[in-house]
C-alpha positions in Angstrom: 185.8 24.0 2.5 184.0 21.6 4.8 183.9 21.7 8.5 186.6 19.1 9.0 189.1 21.8 8.0 188.0 24.1 10.8 187.8 21.2 13.3 191.4 20.3 12.4 192.6 23.9 12.6 191.2 24.3 16.1 192.7 21.0 17.2 196.2 22.1 16.0 195.8 25.6 17.5 194.6 24.6 21.0 197.6 22.2 21.2 199.8 25.2 21.2 198.0 26.8 24.2 199.0 25.9 27.8 196.6 24.8 30.5 194.6 27.3 32.5 193.9 29.4 29.4 191.0 30.9 27.6 191.0 32.0 23.9 188.5 34.6 22.7 188.1 35.5 19.0 185.7 38.1 17.7 184.4 37.9 14.1 184.4 41.7 14.0 181.9 44.5 13.0 181.8 46.7 10.0 182.7 50.4 10.5 180.2 53.1 9.8 180.6 54.7 6.4 178.1 57.5 6.4 174.6 58.1 7.6 173.0 54.7 7.9 175.5 52.9 5.6 178.3 50.6 6.7 181.5 49.7 5.0 181.5 46.2 3.5 182.2 43.7 6.2 185.0 41.2 6.1 185.6 38.8 9.0 188.7 38.5 11.2 190.9 36.0 9.3 191.8 34.2 12.5 188.2 33.8 13.5 187.4 32.5 10.0 190.4 30.2 10.1 189.1 28.5 13.2 185.3 28.6 12.4 184.7 28.9 8.7 182.1 31.6 9.5 182.0 34.8 7.5 179.2 36.7 9.3 179.7 39.6 11.7 179.6 39.9 15.5 179.9 36.3 16.4 182.4 35.2 19.1 184.5 32.0 19.5 185.6 30.9 23.0 188.1 28.1 23.5 189.2 27.0 27.0 191.8 24.5 28.3 191.9 23.3 31.9 193.9 20.2 32.9 194.1 19.2 29.2 190.3 19.3 29.0 189.3 21.4 26.0 186.0 23.2 25.5 184.7 25.0 22.4 181.8 27.3 22.5 180.4 29.5 19.7 178.4 32.6 20.5 176.2 33.8 17.7 174.8 37.3 17.5 171.3 37.5 19.1 168.4 37.0 16.8 166.6 40.3 16.0 163.6 39.6 13.8 162.9 43.3 13.2 166.4 43.8 11.8 166.2 40.7 9.8 163.3 42.2 7.9 165.7 44.9 6.6 169.1 43.0 6.4 168.3 39.3 6.0 168.4 36.3 8.3 171.5 35.8 10.5 172.9 32.4 11.5 171.0 30.1 13.7 172.6 27.6 16.1 172.1 24.6 13.8 173.8 26.5 10.9 176.7 27.5 13.2 177.2 23.8 14.1 177.1 22.7 10.5 179.6 25.3 9.3 182.1 25.2 12.1 181.8 21.7 13.5 181.4 23.2 17.0 178.6 21.4 18.9 178.1 23.9 21.7 176.5 26.9 20.0 174.5 29.5 21.9 173.8 33.3 21.6 175.8 36.3 22.8 173.3 37.2 25.5 175.0 34.3 27.4 178.6 35.4 26.8 179.3 37.5 29.9 177.9 35.0 32.3 179.9 32.2 30.6 183.2 34.2 30.8 182.5 34.9 34.5 182.0 31.2 35.2 185.3 30.4 33.5 187.3 33.0 35.4 185.5 33.1 38.8 187.6 31.6 41.6 190.7 31.1 39.5 194.0 32.4 41.0 195.8 32.8 37.7 194.5 32.4 34.1 195.8 33.2 30.7 193.5 35.1 28.3 194.6 34.9 24.6 193.3 37.6 22.3 194.1 38.9 18.8 196.0 42.0 19.8 198.2 42.7 16.8 198.6 46.2 15.6 200.0 47.6 12.4 200.8 50.9 14.0 200.8 52.4 17.5 198.3 55.1 16.3 195.9 52.5 14.9 192.4 52.6 16.4 191.7 50.0 19.1 190.1 46.8 17.8 187.3 45.0 19.5 189.9 42.7 21.1 192.0 45.7 22.4 188.9 47.3 23.9 187.8 44.0 25.5 191.3 43.4 26.9 191.2 46.8 28.8 187.7 46.2 30.1 188.1 42.6 31.3 191.5 43.3 33.0 189.8 45.9 35.2 187.2 43.4 36.2 189.4 40.3 36.6 193.0 41.4 37.6 194.0 37.7 38.0 194.0 37.5 34.2 197.2 37.5 32.2 196.4 39.0 28.8 198.4 37.4 25.9 198.5 37.9 22.2 198.0 34.7 20.3 199.5 35.9 16.9 202.7 33.8 17.2 200.6 30.8 18.1 198.4 30.8 15.0 200.9 32.2 12.5 202.9 29.0 12.0 199.6 27.1 11.4 198.3 29.6 8.9 201.6 29.7 7.0 201.3 26.0 6.1 198.4 25.5 3.8 196.1 22.4 3.6 195.1 20.8 0.3 191.7 22.5 0.6 193.3 25.9 1.2 195.6 25.5 -1.8 192.6 24.6 -4.0 190.8 27.8 -2.9 194.0 29.8 -3.8 194.3 28.1 -7.2 190.8 29.1 -8.0 191.6 32.8 -7.1 194.7 32.6 -9.2 192.9 31.1 -12.2 190.3 33.9 -12.1 193.1 36.5 -11.7 194.9 35.2 -14.8 191.7 35.4 -16.8 191.4 39.0 -15.7 194.9 39.9 -16.6 194.4 38.4 -20.1 191.3 40.6 -20.5 193.5 43.6 -19.7 196.0 42.7 -22.3 193.3 42.1 -24.9 191.6 45.5 -24.3 194.6 47.8 -23.7 194.7 50.9 -26.0 196.6 54.2 -25.9 194.4 57.1 -24.7 192.5 55.1 -22.1 192.6 56.1 -18.5 194.2 53.5 -16.1 190.8 53.0 -14.4 189.1 52.3 -17.7 191.4 49.5 -18.4 191.3 48.3 -14.8 187.5 47.9 -15.2 188.0 44.9 -17.5 189.7 43.1 -14.7 186.9 43.9 -12.3 184.3 42.7 -14.8 186.1 39.5 -15.5 186.3 38.7 -11.8 182.8 39.6 -10.9 181.3 37.6 -13.8 183.1 34.5 -12.3 181.6 35.1 -8.8 184.3 37.1 -7.1 182.9 39.2 -4.3 186.0 41.0 -3.2 189.6 41.6 -4.3 192.8 40.7 -2.5 193.7 44.4 -2.3 193.2 47.7 -4.2 194.4 47.1 -7.8 197.5 48.9 -8.9 197.2 50.0 -12.5 200.3 52.1 -13.1 201.4 53.3 -16.5 204.6 55.0 -17.4 206.3 56.7 -14.5 203.5 55.8 -12.2 204.9 52.2 -12.2 207.9 53.4 -10.3 205.6 54.2 -7.3 205.4 50.9 -5.4 201.8 51.3 -4.1 200.3 53.6 -6.7 196.5 53.3 -6.5 195.1 56.5 -8.0 194.7 54.8 -11.4 193.6 58.0 -13.0 196.3 58.8 -15.5 196.0 58.6 -19.3 197.9 55.6 -20.8 200.1 56.9 -23.6 201.3 55.2 -26.7 204.7 53.6 -25.9 204.0 53.3 -22.2 204.4 50.1 -20.2 201.6 49.5 -17.7 202.1 47.6 -14.5 199.2 45.7 -13.0 199.5 44.3 -9.4 196.2 42.7 -8.6 194.4 39.6 -7.2 191.0 38.1 -7.0 189.8 36.7 -3.7 188.0 33.4 -3.5 186.3 32.3 -0.3 188.6 34.8 1.5 191.8 33.2 0.0 193.9 35.5 -2.2 195.8 35.6 -5.4 198.6 38.2 -5.9 200.1 38.6 -9.4 202.0 41.4 -11.1 202.5 41.7 -14.8 203.9 44.4 -17.0 203.1 44.9 -20.7 203.3 47.6 -23.4 200.0 49.2 -24.1 200.6 49.1 -27.8 201.7 45.5 -27.7 205.4 46.0 -28.5 208.3 46.6 -26.1 211.0 49.1 -27.0 214.6 47.9 -26.9 215.3 49.6 -23.5 212.0 48.3 -22.0 213.1 44.8 -23.1 216.5 45.2 -21.4 214.9 46.2 -18.1 212.1 43.6 -18.3 214.6 40.7 -19.1 216.8 41.8 -16.1 213.8 41.5 -13.7 212.6 38.3 -15.3 216.0 36.7 -14.8 215.9 37.4 -11.1 212.3 36.2 -10.9 213.3 32.8 -12.4 216.5 32.5 -10.3 214.6 33.1 -7.0 211.9 30.6 -7.9 214.6 28.0 -8.7 216.2 28.6 -5.3 213.1 28.2 -3.1 212.8 24.8 -1.3 212.3 23.6 2.2 215.1 24.7 4.5 215.9 28.0 2.8 216.0 31.0 5.1 213.8 33.9 4.0 216.2 36.5 5.3 219.1 35.0 3.4 216.9 34.7 0.3 216.1 38.4 0.4 219.8 39.4 0.7 220.7 37.1 -2.2 217.9 38.4 -4.4 218.9 42.0 -3.6 222.4 41.2 -4.7 221.1 39.7 -8.0 219.1 42.8 -8.7 222.1 45.0 -7.9 224.1 43.1 -10.5 221.4 43.6 -13.1 221.2 47.3 -12.3 225.0 47.6 -12.9 224.5 45.8 -16.3 221.7 48.3 -17.1 224.1 51.2 -16.4 222.0 52.8 -13.8 224.3 52.2 -10.8 228.1 51.6 -10.4 228.2 50.0 -7.0 225.9 47.4 -5.5 225.2 49.6 -2.5 223.3 52.0 -4.8 220.7 49.4 -5.6 218.2 50.9 -3.1 217.7 53.8 -5.5 215.9 51.4 -7.9 214.7 48.5 -5.6 213.6 49.0 -2.0 211.2 46.2 -1.1 211.5 42.5 -0.1 211.5 39.7 -2.6 208.1 38.4 -1.5 205.7 37.6 1.3 203.5 34.8 2.6 200.1 34.6 0.9 196.8 33.1 2.0 193.8 34.5 3.9 195.7 37.8 4.0 197.5 39.2 1.0 200.5 39.8 3.3 199.7 36.7 5.3 200.7 36.1 8.9 204.4 35.5 9.3 206.6 34.2 12.1 208.5 37.2 13.7 207.6 39.5 10.8 208.7 38.0 7.5 211.8 36.0 8.6 211.3 32.2 8.6 212.5 29.0 7.2 210.6 27.7 4.1 208.7 24.4 4.8 206.5 22.3 2.6 203.0 23.7 2.2 203.9 27.4 2.4 202.6 29.8 -0.3 204.9 32.7 -1.1 205.1 35.4 -3.7 208.3 36.1 -5.7 208.3 39.7 -6.9 211.6 41.3 -7.9 211.4 44.8 -9.4 213.5 47.6 -10.9 212.0 51.1 -10.9 213.8 53.7 -13.0 212.0 57.0 -12.5 214.2 59.1 -14.8 213.3 56.7 -17.7 209.6 56.2 -16.7 210.1 52.5 -16.6 208.9 50.4 -13.6 209.0 46.6 -13.9 207.9 44.1 -11.3 207.1 40.5 -12.1 205.3 38.6 -9.4 204.4 34.9 -9.2 202.7 32.8 -6.5 204.6 29.7 -5.5 203.8 26.6 -3.4 206.7 25.1 -1.5 206.8 21.3 -2.2 208.7 18.4 -0.7 211.9 19.1 -2.6 211.4 22.5 -4.4 208.4 24.6 -5.4 205.4 24.7 -7.8 204.6 27.9 -9.6 200.9 28.3 -9.1 200.8 31.2 -11.6 202.6 29.2 -14.3 199.7 29.8 -16.7 200.2 33.5 -16.7 202.6 34.3 -19.5 205.6 36.4 -18.8 208.1 36.0 -21.6 208.4 39.0 -23.9 207.7 36.9 -27.0 204.6 35.4 -25.4 203.3 38.8 -24.4 203.8 40.4 -27.8 202.3 37.4 -29.6 199.3 37.4 -27.3 198.7 41.1 -27.7 198.6 40.8 -31.5 
């Protein structure tokens, strides 16, 4: 994407911030893996959303006083010795070209700049990325910084900016949608490769390798998440990732996977019989899930409440479970279906949402639709997941080129 996207993202974001405020975003640093090796780095998605920069250790500072906005990008200091080992890092001219920020300096000036912004102020808001997934989660760079700077400048009011940026990230621009379409296109090619190469007797990870190969030959550097390759009863475990069981003749195999393109993600789930032919019972369960998948997609449009959609979808799945003879009362459905009907999709696989996952659908949102029924006692786990774009009066199925009808699957696998 070009820098106009990031310029526009910053403009929309800073409009949500009140006067007498500073916003600091850290690109992040990779964690140590072992010895002198680091885990592969991936940038803070909020930092990337506002700068377009994927390199580690840089810092973005936005400030707003009396409606005057300043943008300053701090690049990691140049270390020529390290560059001989690890390659060249960004220079100020490159930072300007990627982000559209004109005031680009180096981190050695960061502390003095923050002191000038805060010094003498009676009250000032400092916005940081302070979200946590769990209370036991290790402190992020922003969490550590918040503790340290509050001790030095007690006049600061520390605030989390997550609910400021979430509504912006949920609505995708045309350029963002194009990046996601590319990720989806590559993912579909990868799933077709899985279907072509599936054979009884393979290990799940052996078959998974065909997806990895297809993606990497098309330039994919990372995946949306760890691939789920779950055959037989393994498919009834929602986040099964061991992928080390033998695939047996007559098994269904569930693949939940996605390529990542320029940090934007695809997320598709498809289920198919390893021998190319569904049994009658497998067809029954598959068709039940497919009916719900189609019904939910048909229902999504601007104005629909995500919480109400989840309740409605759960009721549909309960009805299908009764027809399948696995429950008698709708209240029993949680034995065979226990997750939500979908999630926002974008720079994160479970993309930022407003107040968790409850929101009103609006044009430009990208959402997954993924009903499932998981029958452990029959070793049948079915989930069918599509990525949809909310349009002006309905939705577009971005994954429409990935077959999902039983007849199509069986014909393709011949």
